N, C-alpha and C positions, 0 to 999 in steps of 0.2 A: 504494500500500500504506500509506504514512504517513497520507494523508488519510482513507482508510477506517478505519484504526485509531483515529485521533483522534476521528472522529465516533462510532464504535461505543463508545468508552470515555469518553464525555462525562460531565458532572456529573449529568445527569438519569438516565443509566443506572446510575451509581454509587449514586444515591439509591434507585433501584428495587431494586438488589441489597441495600442496607442495609435496606429496608422488608421484603423477603422473609425476612430473617434476624433481624429484631427488631421492636421496637415502633415505632409511628408517631411517637412523641415523639423517636425517634432521627433522624428526617428533618430536624429543625430544627438546622441547623449553619451556620457561616460557611464561605464558599467557601475561604478561606485554610486553615482547619482540615481541610476535606475533601481539599485537595490535599496537605497535609502528611502526612495519614494514607495517602493513595494512594501518595505517593512512598516512604513507609517500607515499605508492604506489597508493592507491585508493583515498585518500583524503576523505572528508566528504560530497561529493555531494549527493543530494537526488536522489532517483530512478527516472527514466524517467516516466513522467506522460502524459496522453492523456485525453483531455476533451471529455466527452461523457456519455452514459448511461451504467449502470453496466451490462446490458445484452450483451453489445458489447465486454466484456472482453473475450479473448481467451487464451488458455494455450498451450504452446509448448510441445515438447517431454518430457522435464524434469518435467512438471507439474508446473513450476514456470515461471513467465514472468519477463523480464527485463524492461518492460513498463507496467504501470498500468493505468486503466481507472478510472478517478475521475469525480465527477459532476462539479467541478469548480476548476480551477487552483489556487494554493495559491498565495497570494500577494508577492511582493518582500521582504517585511518585514518578512512575515511568512517563506519564503524560507531561509532568513538569520538566523532566529531563529532556524529553523530545522537543518541547516548546522552547527551551533555552538553548538547545544544541544548534550550532551553525551547520552541522552535517548529520542529519537524522539517519540517513542510510548507513553511514559508517557506525553510528551508535547502535543501530539495530543489528548490524552485522557483528559488532563486538559482543552484544548480548547473546546472540545465537551461538557464537563460538565458545563463549564462557559456559553457557548451559551444556553444550556438547562435551566440553572438557570435564565438567563436574560429573556428568552421568556416564562418562566413558568406562570407569571401572565396573559399573553395574551391567554393562552390555555384554552379551555373549557373542557379539559379532567379532569375527577375526580382525586383527589389526590392519591388514591391507584394505579391507572394506571400510573400516573407520577412517583411515587416512584419505580414502577416496571421497568421503563426505566433506572433509576440509577442502580438498582440491576442487570439488564442485562449487562450494561456496565461494572460493577464490575466483573461479571462472565466472560465476554470476556477477561478482563485484567488478571484474574487469569489463564485462559486457555492459554493465550499467554505466561505468565510467565512459565508455566509448559512446553510448547513447546520449549521455549527458553532454559530451562535447558537441555533438550534433545539435542538441537542444539549446545550448548556450552560446554557440559561436555563430553570429549572423554572417550572411554573405557580405563581402566588402562593399560598402556603399559606392565608392568611387568606381569600382569595377562594374557595378550595375548601371551607373550613369553612362559610362563609356559604351557598354553594350547597347543601351537605349539609343544613344547618338548614332552608333554604327548601324543599327537597325533602321533608323530614319533615313540615313544616307543611302543605305542599300535599297530601301523601298523607293527612293526617288530615282536612283540610277537603273534599277532593274527594268522598268518598261522601255527605256531608251536602248539598253543593251539587247533585250529580247527582240525589239522591233528591228534593230540592225542585223541581228543574227538570223531571224526567221524570214523577214520581208514578206510576212503574210498577215492579212487582216483577220484570219480565223485562228491560226496557231499562236500568234503573238499575244492576244489577250488571254487565251486559255493557259498558255505556259506562264505568263506573268502571274495570273491568279494562283496557279498551282504552286509555283516556287515561293511566292510571297506568303501564301497561306501555310505552306509547310514550315518555313522558317519561323513564322509567328507562332505556330503551334509548338514547335520545339522550344522556343523562348518561354512560352507560357508554361509548358511542362517543367522546364528548369525552375521557374518561379515556385511552382507547387512543390517540387522535390526539395527545394531549399529548406522547407520546414515540414519534414515528414510526420512530426508529432502534432501538427496543428489541427484546426477545426475543419479544413476542407477535405 
């Protein structure tokens, strides 16, 4: 629940929300200022949790839930620690590893299998960190502006080039439309893939 919430509320998602509510010039900000504003408006409340079985978890239209199903609610002390922690996923991982270490002598599982449990937790944390990088690092603004300018210049030069290349009143407009539409679709797809954990 903590990992999904961290990825869903990353910096890129915050910028998308800000873009939908205001001007594009509002996108240019320092990460430190973004986190200060986020901390003031949202606070550090943990995501909404429901007690139940993991099979009862459902997903909404966006693929992310604002309420997560957990086996057991955290204690008030754990909630306080999670709210105060700057890295909730790391804290949760530490608790899981500590619990596994405490119960290890009572398990009848062979040591190679037990070590595999630690390895899988480590792999999960590495994959979470990689997803967090995607969620927190926006596409460079200057690069996006250059691509937009190049696309405008390309769209102005394309009809002239195709008219000179084809010298046809039928093939010229058709090829111009197909090439321009293909490049525009690829650009739009790249914009969507820039934020794979977003709402679209």
